[in-house]
DSSP file (Angstrom, degrees, kcal/mol; ACC not computed):
  #  RESIDUE AA STRUCTURE BP1 BP2  ACC     N-H-->O    O-->H-N    N-H-->O    O-->H-N    TCO  KAPPA ALPHA  PHI   PSI    X-CA   Y-CA   Z-CA
    1    1 A M     >        0   0    0      0, 0.0     4,-2.6     0, 0.0     5,-0.2   0.000 360.0 360.0 360.0 -34.7  -19.1   14.1  -18.4
    2    2 A D  H  >  +     0   0    0      1,-0.2     4,-2.4     2,-0.2     5,-0.2   0.890 360.0  50.8 -60.3 -38.7  -17.0   12.1  -20.9
    3    3 A E  H  > S+     0   0    0      2,-0.2     4,-2.2     1,-0.2    -1,-0.2   0.895 109.6  50.2 -66.2 -39.6  -13.9   14.2  -20.1
    4    4 A V  H  > S+     0   0    0      2,-0.2     4,-2.4     1,-0.2    -2,-0.2   0.941 112.3  46.9 -63.4 -46.8  -14.4   13.7  -16.4
    5    5 A R  H  X S+     0   0    0     -4,-2.6     4,-2.7     1,-0.2    -2,-0.2   0.892 110.8  51.8 -63.3 -39.4  -14.7    9.9  -16.8
    6    6 A A  H  X S+     0   0    0     -4,-2.4     4,-2.1    -5,-0.2    -1,-0.2   0.893 109.8  50.5 -63.9 -38.4  -11.7    9.8  -19.1
    7    7 A G  H  X S+     0   0    0     -4,-2.2     4,-2.3     2,-0.2    -2,-0.2   0.918 110.8  47.9 -64.3 -43.8   -9.7   11.7  -16.4
    8    8 A V  H  X S+     0   0    0     -4,-2.4     4,-2.7     1,-0.2    -2,-0.2   0.918 110.7  52.0 -62.5 -43.4  -10.8    9.3  -13.7
    9    9 A D  H  X S+     0   0    0     -4,-2.7     4,-2.0     1,-0.2    -1,-0.2   0.895 109.3  50.0 -60.4 -40.0   -9.9    6.3  -16.0
   10   10 A A  H  X S+     0   0    0     -4,-2.1     4,-1.9     2,-0.2    -1,-0.2   0.914 110.9  48.7 -65.2 -42.8   -6.4    7.8  -16.5
   11   11 A V  H  X S+     0   0    0     -4,-2.3     4,-2.6     1,-0.2    -2,-0.2   0.915 109.1  53.7 -62.9 -42.3   -5.9    8.3  -12.8
   12   12 A D  H  X S+     0   0    0     -4,-2.7     4,-2.5     1,-0.2    -1,-0.2   0.886 106.4  52.0 -61.1 -38.5   -7.0    4.7  -12.2
   13   13 A R  H  X S+     0   0    0     -4,-2.0     4,-2.0     2,-0.2    -1,-0.2   0.914 110.5  48.8 -62.6 -41.2   -4.4    3.5  -14.7
   14   14 A D  H  X S+     0   0    0     -4,-1.9     4,-2.3     2,-0.2    -2,-0.2   0.912 110.0  51.6 -62.8 -42.3   -1.8    5.5  -12.8
   15   15 A I  H  X S+     0   0    0     -4,-2.6     4,-2.8     1,-0.2    -2,-0.2   0.919 108.4  51.0 -62.1 -44.2   -3.0    4.0   -9.5
   16   16 A V  H  X S+     0   0    0     -4,-2.5     4,-2.4     1,-0.2    -1,-0.2   0.917 110.4  49.4 -60.8 -42.8   -2.7    0.5  -10.8
   17   17 A A  H  X S+     0   0    0     -4,-2.0     4,-1.9     1,-0.2    -1,-0.2   0.904 112.3  48.0 -63.1 -40.6    0.8    1.1  -12.0
   18   18 A L  H  X S+     0   0    0     -4,-2.3     4,-2.6     2,-0.2    -2,-0.2   0.883 110.3  51.7 -67.7 -37.9    1.8    2.5   -8.6
   19   19 A L  H  X S+     0   0    0     -4,-2.8     4,-3.0     2,-0.2     5,-0.2   0.899 107.0  53.4 -65.5 -39.3    0.2   -0.4   -6.8
   20   20 A K  H  X S+     0   0    0     -4,-2.4     4,-1.6     1,-0.2    -1,-0.2   0.933 111.0  46.9 -58.4 -44.4    2.2   -2.8   -9.0
   21   21 A R  H  X S+     0   0    0     -4,-1.9     4,-1.3     2,-0.2    -2,-0.2   0.912 111.9  50.4 -62.7 -43.4    5.3   -0.9   -7.9
   22   22 A R  H >X S+     0   0    0     -4,-2.6     4,-1.4     1,-0.2     3,-0.5   0.926 109.5  49.9 -62.1 -45.2    4.3   -1.0   -4.3
   23   23 A F  H 3X S+     0   0    0     -4,-3.0     4,-2.2     1,-0.3    -1,-0.2   0.794 102.5  62.4 -67.2 -26.3    3.6   -4.7   -4.3
   24   24 A G  H 3X S+     0   0    0     -4,-1.6     4,-2.0    -5,-0.2    -1,-0.3   0.882 102.9  50.1 -61.7 -37.5    7.0   -5.2   -5.9
   25   25 A Y  H <X S+     0   0    0     -4,-1.3     4,-2.5    -3,-0.5    -2,-0.2   0.850 107.1  53.9 -68.7 -33.6    8.5   -3.8   -2.7
   26   26 A M  H  X S+     0   0    0     -4,-1.4     4,-2.3     2,-0.2    -2,-0.2   0.895 106.9  52.3 -65.5 -38.7    6.3   -6.2   -0.7
   27   27 A D  H  X S+     0   0    0     -4,-2.2     4,-1.5     2,-0.2    -2,-0.2   0.925 110.7  47.5 -60.2 -44.2    7.8   -9.0   -2.8
   28   28 A A  H  X S+     0   0    0     -4,-2.0     4,-1.8     1,-0.2    -2,-0.2   0.914 110.2  51.8 -63.9 -42.7   11.3   -7.7   -1.9
   29   29 A A  H  X S+     0   0    0     -4,-2.5     4,-2.8     1,-0.2    -1,-0.2   0.894 106.3  54.9 -61.0 -39.6   10.5   -7.4    1.8
   30   30 A A  H  < S+     0   0    0     -4,-2.3    -1,-0.2     1,-0.2    -2,-0.2   0.856 110.1  46.4 -63.0 -34.7    9.2  -11.0    1.8
   31   31 A R  H  < S+     0   0    0     -4,-1.5    -1,-0.2    -3,-0.2    -2,-0.2   0.824 117.6  43.1 -74.0 -31.2   12.6  -12.2    0.4
   32   32 A I  H  < S+     0   0    0     -4,-1.8    -2,-0.2    -5,-0.1    -3,-0.2   0.850  85.8  99.4 -86.6 -37.5   14.6  -10.1    2.9
   33   33 A K     <  -     0   0    0     -4,-2.8     6,-0.1    -5,-0.2     3,-0.0  -0.238  68.1-139.3 -61.3 139.0   12.8  -10.6    6.2
   34   34 A P  S    S+     0   0    0      0, 0.0     2,-0.3     0, 0.0    -1,-0.1   0.743  76.0   7.3 -75.1 -23.8   14.5  -13.2    8.4
   35   35 A N  S >  S-     0   0    0      1,-0.1     3,-1.3     0, 0.0     4,-0.3  -0.977  75.3-104.5-154.6 164.4   11.4  -14.9    9.7
   36   36 A R  G >> S+     0   0    0     -2,-0.3     3,-1.7     1,-0.3     4,-0.5   0.825 114.1  64.0 -62.7 -33.3    7.6  -15.0    9.2
   37   37 A E  G 34 S+     0   0    0      1,-0.3     3,-0.3     2,-0.2    -1,-0.3   0.767  94.7  62.0 -62.9 -24.7    7.0  -13.1   12.4
   38   38 A A  G <4 S+     0   0    0     -3,-1.3    -1,-0.3     1,-0.2    -2,-0.2   0.616  84.5  78.5 -77.0 -12.0    8.8  -10.1   10.9
   39   39 A V  T <4 S+     0   0    0     -3,-1.7     2,-0.8    -4,-0.3    -1,-0.2   0.949  88.3  56.2 -64.9 -48.4    6.2   -9.8    8.1
   40   40 A R     <  +     0   0    0     -4,-0.5     2,-0.5    -3,-0.3    -1,-0.1  -0.771  68.6 173.6 -88.0 115.1    3.6   -8.1   10.3
   41   41 A D     >  -     0   0    0     -2,-0.8     4,-2.2     1,-0.1     5,-0.1  -0.889  14.8-173.3-125.6  97.2    5.2   -5.0   11.8
   42   42 A E  H  > S+     0   0    0     -2,-0.5     4,-2.3     1,-0.2     5,-0.2   0.831  86.6  56.7 -63.8 -32.9    2.8   -2.8   13.7
   43   43 A W  H  > S+     0   0    0      2,-0.2     4,-2.2     1,-0.2    -1,-0.2   0.944 109.1  46.1 -61.9 -45.5    5.3   -0.1   14.2
   44   44 A R  H  > S+     0   0    0      2,-0.2     4,-2.8     1,-0.2    -2,-0.2   0.882 109.5  54.9 -64.9 -38.2    5.8    0.2   10.4
   45   45 A K  H  X S+     0   0    0     -4,-2.2     4,-2.2     1,-0.2    -1,-0.2   0.939 110.8  44.9 -59.6 -46.9    2.0    0.1    9.8
   46   46 A A  H  X S+     0   0    0     -4,-2.3     4,-2.4     1,-0.2    -1,-0.2   0.880 112.0  53.5 -63.8 -38.1    1.7    3.1   12.2
   47   47 A D  H  X S+     0   0    0     -4,-2.2     4,-2.3     2,-0.2    -2,-0.2   0.919 108.4  48.7 -63.3 -45.0    4.6    4.8   10.5
   48   48 A V  H  X S+     0   0    0     -4,-2.8     4,-2.4     1,-0.2    -2,-0.2   0.933 112.1  49.0 -60.6 -46.3    3.1    4.4    7.0
   49   49 A K  H  X S+     0   0    0     -4,-2.2     4,-2.7     1,-0.2    -2,-0.2   0.902 110.4  50.6 -61.7 -41.4   -0.3    5.8    8.3
   50   50 A A  H  X S+     0   0    0     -4,-2.4     4,-2.3     2,-0.2    -1,-0.2   0.902 111.2  48.3 -63.6 -40.7    1.5    8.8    9.9
   51   51 A K  H  X S+     0   0    0     -4,-2.3     4,-2.3     2,-0.2    -2,-0.2   0.887 111.6  49.5 -67.3 -38.6    3.4    9.6    6.7
   52   52 A V  H  X S+     0   0    0     -4,-2.4     4,-2.8     2,-0.2    -2,-0.2   0.924 110.6  50.7 -64.9 -44.0    0.2    9.3    4.7
   53   53 A D  H  X S+     0   0    0     -4,-2.7     4,-2.5     1,-0.2    -2,-0.2   0.918 111.0  48.7 -58.6 -44.2   -1.6   11.7    7.1
   54   54 A A  H  X S+     0   0    0     -4,-2.3     4,-2.5     2,-0.2    -1,-0.2   0.907 112.8  47.1 -64.1 -41.9    1.2   14.2    6.9
   55   55 A E  H  X S+     0   0    0     -4,-2.3     4,-2.1     2,-0.2    -2,-0.2   0.895 111.1  51.8 -67.8 -39.3    1.2   14.1    3.1
   56   56 A A  H  X>S+     0   0    0     -4,-2.8     5,-3.0     2,-0.2     4,-0.9   0.928 111.4  47.3 -61.0 -44.7   -2.6   14.4    3.0
   57   57 A E  H ><5S+     0   0    0     -4,-2.5     3,-0.8     1,-0.2    -2,-0.2   0.923 110.4  52.3 -62.7 -43.7   -2.3   17.5    5.3
   58   58 A R  H 3<5S+     0   0    0     -4,-2.5    -1,-0.2     1,-0.2    -2,-0.2   0.874 115.3  41.5 -59.5 -38.1    0.4   19.0    3.1
   59   59 A L  H 3<5S-     0   0    0     -4,-2.1    -1,-0.2    -5,-0.1    -2,-0.2   0.502 114.5-114.3 -89.7  -5.0   -1.7   18.5    0.0
   60   60 A G  T <<5 +     0   0    0     -4,-0.9     2,-0.4    -3,-0.8    -3,-0.2   0.802  64.2 148.5  76.4  28.8   -4.9   19.7    1.6
   61   61 A V      < -     0   0    0     -5,-3.0     2,-0.4    -6,-0.2    -1,-0.3  -0.822  57.3-109.9 -96.9 134.1   -6.6   16.3    1.3
   62   62 A D    >>  -     0   0    0     -2,-0.4     3,-1.7     1,-0.2     4,-0.5  -0.482  24.1-146.9 -62.3 116.5   -9.1   15.3    4.0
   63   63 A R  H >> S+     0   0    0     -2,-0.4     4,-1.6     1,-0.3     3,-1.3   0.804  94.3  67.4 -59.5 -30.0   -7.3   12.5    5.9
   64   64 A K  H 3> S+     0   0    0      1,-0.3     4,-0.6     2,-0.2    -1,-0.3   0.807  93.0  60.7 -61.3 -27.6  -10.7   10.8    6.5
   65   65 A L  H <4 S+     0   0    0     -3,-1.7     4,-0.4     1,-0.2    -1,-0.3   0.779 112.8  37.0 -67.8 -25.1  -10.9   10.1    2.8
   66   66 A L  H <X S+     0   0    0     -3,-1.3     4,-3.0    -4,-0.5     5,-0.3   0.651  94.0  84.6-101.6 -18.7   -7.7    8.1    3.0
   67   67 A D  H  X S+     0   0    0     -4,-1.6     4,-2.2     1,-0.2     5,-0.2   0.928  97.9  37.1 -54.1 -54.9   -8.0    6.4    6.4
   68   68 A R  H  X S+     0   0    0     -4,-0.6     4,-2.6     1,-0.2     5,-0.2   0.904 116.0  54.1 -66.7 -41.8  -10.0    3.4    5.2
   69   69 A L  H  > S+     0   0    0     -4,-0.4     4,-2.6     1,-0.2    -1,-0.2   0.929 112.8  42.7 -58.0 -45.8   -8.2    3.1    1.9
   70   70 A Y  H  X S+     0   0    0     -4,-3.0     4,-2.9     2,-0.2     5,-0.3   0.847 110.4  55.4 -74.4 -32.5   -4.8    2.9    3.5
   71   71 A E  H  X S+     0   0    0     -4,-2.2     4,-2.3    -5,-0.3    -1,-0.2   0.953 113.9  42.1 -59.6 -47.6   -6.0    0.5    6.2
   72   72 A D  H  X S+     0   0    0     -4,-2.6     4,-2.6     2,-0.2    -2,-0.2   0.904 114.9  50.6 -65.6 -41.6   -7.2   -1.8    3.5
   73   73 A L  H  X S+     0   0    0     -4,-2.6     4,-2.4    -5,-0.2    -2,-0.2   0.925 112.1  46.6 -63.3 -44.4   -4.1   -1.2    1.4
   74   74 A I  H  X S+     0   0    0     -4,-2.9     4,-2.5     2,-0.2    -2,-0.2   0.934 114.3  46.6 -64.7 -46.0   -1.7   -1.9    4.3
   75   75 A E  H  X S+     0   0    0     -4,-2.3     4,-2.4    -5,-0.3    -1,-0.2   0.894 113.4  49.1 -65.0 -38.8   -3.6   -5.1    5.3
   76   76 A T  H  X S+     0   0    0     -4,-2.6     4,-2.4     2,-0.2    -1,-0.2   0.894 111.1  51.0 -64.7 -39.1   -3.8   -6.3    1.7
   77   77 A S  H  X S+     0   0    0     -4,-2.4     4,-2.6    -5,-0.2    -2,-0.2   0.902 109.8  49.3 -64.0 -41.7    0.0   -5.6    1.4
   78   78 A I  H  X S+     0   0    0     -4,-2.5     4,-2.6     2,-0.2    -2,-0.2   0.927 111.2  49.3 -63.7 -44.8    0.7   -7.6    4.6
   79   79 A A  H  X S+     0   0    0     -4,-2.4     4,-2.3     1,-0.2    -2,-0.2   0.911 112.1  49.0 -61.0 -42.1   -1.4  -10.5    3.4
   80   80 A H  H  X S+     0   0    0     -4,-2.4     4,-2.7     2,-0.2    -1,-0.2   0.913 110.0  51.3 -62.8 -42.5    0.4  -10.4    0.0
   81   81 A E  H  X S+     0   0    0     -4,-2.6     4,-3.0     2,-0.2    -2,-0.2   0.901 108.7  51.0 -64.2 -40.0    3.8  -10.3    1.8
   82   82 A F  H  X S+     0   0    0     -4,-2.6     4,-2.9     2,-0.2     5,-0.2   0.936 110.8  49.4 -59.4 -45.6    2.8  -13.4    3.9
   83   83 A D  H  X S+     0   0    0     -4,-2.3     4,-2.2     1,-0.2    -2,-0.2   0.927 114.4  44.0 -59.3 -45.7    1.8  -15.2    0.7
   84   84 A R  H  X S+     0   0    0     -4,-2.7     4,-2.1     2,-0.2    -1,-0.2   0.891 112.3  52.7 -67.9 -39.5    5.2  -14.3   -0.9
   85   85 A Y  H  X S+     0   0    0     -4,-3.0     4,-1.3    -5,-0.2    -2,-0.2   0.958 112.2  45.2 -59.1 -50.1    7.1  -15.1    2.2
   86   86 A D  H  X S+     0   0    0     -4,-2.9     4,-1.4     1,-0.2     3,-0.2   0.885 111.8  52.7 -61.9 -38.9    5.5  -18.6    2.4
   87   87 A A  H  < S+     0   0    0     -4,-2.2    -1,-0.2    -5,-0.2    -2,-0.2   0.851 111.1  46.0 -66.8 -34.2    6.0  -19.2   -1.3
   88   88 A T  H  < S+     0   0    0     -4,-2.1    -1,-0.2     1,-0.2    -2,-0.2   0.688 121.8  36.8 -82.9 -16.9    9.7  -18.4   -1.1
   89   89 A R  H  <        0   0    0     -4,-1.3    -2,-0.2    -3,-0.2    -1,-0.2   0.505 360.0 360.0-106.9  -7.9   10.3  -20.5    2.0
   90   90 A G     <        0   0    0     -4,-1.4    -1,-0.1    -5,-0.2    -2,-0.1   0.440 360.0 360.0 -68.4 360.0    7.9  -23.3    1.0
């Protein structure tokens, strides 16, 4: 069991590093977007979900396992981008 937990801990460290990288892109988007209304982009949200679904299918991962995670990740990313947008324009 210790090996399993150590493996999970290692994966979690990788996930945190990837999330930091992802949020860095949200910071960049907040600087680039021309107005606050551009922060929430429903087309892009659907596009991200479709790409995640395709990758899950390619890897043989049950998409239902990722649906809620990605909904929360996308909404958290949008909220972060709004915060960064406001901070850079404030």
